[in-house]
N, C-alpha and C positions, 0 to 999 in steps of 0.2 A: 734753184738749186737742177741742177742738171744729171743725169743718172752716166758714169764713165760708159763711156763705147768704146770700140774694139781700139781710136786709133789711138785711145788718151793712156801713156803712160801708166800711171797710175792704175785699171785696168786690169784685172791678175787672170790669168785663165783658170779651167776650173785644177787643171793637175800643180799651179801653183798652188790656187790656193790654200787645198789639202795639201800640199808642201808645208804651208805655215802652221797650223792649224796645229800642227806634230802631232805624232802619234803618241797624247797624253790622254786623248778622247778614245772609246770603245766601240771596235764596229761591231754591230746591231745587226742581226740576220735576222731581215726582215719579215719569214719562214716561220720565225722558232720560235713555238707555244710558251704561252707569258700568264702569271699565275701575277690575280689583284693580290698584293698585303696589305694590311693593315702597318705600321713599325712603331710601336713605343716603348718608352720605359717602364721600369718596374722594378724597382731596390735596387739604383743605379746603373739595371744593365737592361742594355736591347732586348727588344723581342718584338716579333713577330706573325700575326695569323690571318691567316686566311681571310682573306676580303671575302668569299660565298659563306664565314661564319658568324662573320660580324653586320650586325642589319642597321645598325642606326649610332650614327656616335655623338654623344651628349656629353656637356662644358661642364657636369657636375655638379655646377647649383642646385640642379634640384635636393627639398630635403628629403635627407633621409635621415627613416623610422626604425626607431630602437624595436627588436620586437626580442620578450621576453623571455628566455629558453634553448632561442641558434646557438650552435655551434659559432666556436671565437671563427672562424673564415665566414660570417654569413654578416656584413654590416649594418646589415635592415631588409629596408623596403623602402620603393615609388613610389607615386604613384604616375605614369605615363598616361596623358594621354584617355583617363578614363579605368588603367589595369594596371595592377598592382605586381608589381616585379619587384624582386629579389638582389638584392645588391652583396656581391662577394669577394674576398680577397681570394690572389691569388700567393701572399707572400708568402705564409706556412706551407701552401703546397710544395714550394719549388723552393722550402726554405731560404727564403729572403727577410730584408733586415720589415722591418716593420712599418707601417705611415701614415704619416700625422691621419688621426683623425680627418675624415671630409676632403682632405687633399688630397688634387690632380682630376681625370674625365674618368664619367664611364664609356667603357663598350657594352651592347646590347650586341651580347651572344647567343649562339640560337645553337647548339649541337646537343651528342648525346641524347634528345631526345627535349631535352628542356630551354630554355631560353629566360636566361637574367642579364642583367647586369655587372659589367667585371671593373671592378678599381685599379685605373693605371697610373702610374703622374703623370707622365706625356703624353701626346701623340704626335710622335713627330713625323709623319707623311702615310699617307696613302698613294700606292707606283704597283707596276710592272714591274711584272720581275724576269728575265728569259730561264726557262729551265733551265741552259746552264749553270747558273749565276748559284743553282744549290748544289751545292756539296752536304755526302751523309755525316752527318757526324763521328767526330769521332775524339775520342777516350771519356766521354761523359760523367761525372759523377753520378751516382744509384740515386740522387735526388731529382736528376734532371733527366736522365734516362731513356725516362719512359713516356717521356711530353717531346723530346724535341724531333722534329721528323726531318731538318734539315739546315744547314747554316748555311747564310749570309755574309762572305766575307764583301763591303762594303769601300775598306782602308783596309790599307795593313795592319792597322792596329789594334780593330774590334772586330768581331762577330757580333750577325744578328741572327740569335736563335729559332725559330720558324717552330713554332709550337704545335702541339693537335689537339683543336678547339674538342676534338670528341673524347679522347682520353682526359686530358683536364677537368673537359666538365664529369666525366663516367666518376670519372676518382672522386671526385667531389661530392655524389653525387655518392658514391660510396663511406662517404665519411672519412678518407683520407682526404681532407684538404679543413 
């Protein structure tokens, strides 16, 4: 099979190729600063954490050991390569429905001076988004407002809430979760 040549009637020029591609594709400014985000579902809603706060993504198959006397938001602890890490759930802090025990995946998050596993329903993506796609949150309820730094509209149906990992884990550490 040979590549089309300029004399080949099926070959498109750059302008024609771009015209055929249509306006459905977004133009990207290559000089625009970008942030790496970890997108996930929690309580049936879409959220993101900054990639800089997520140290590792775990499949959730690790055994979580119950620890007596810990608050409800702490699922237990896991043994991860010789270290004991707590596993927390954010649903109570964010006023979301409780997940089934042990379901989903774990994000190993480091923020507010602590490192912990955070239980999520499902991992959606790890991606970079341009700073211009991060919009200030508008009219959030009192529960979410302290923890959401921006909204990302990837489609017209649903926004993704970018969470502040320091604020989340700080509130959790202060006993709010």
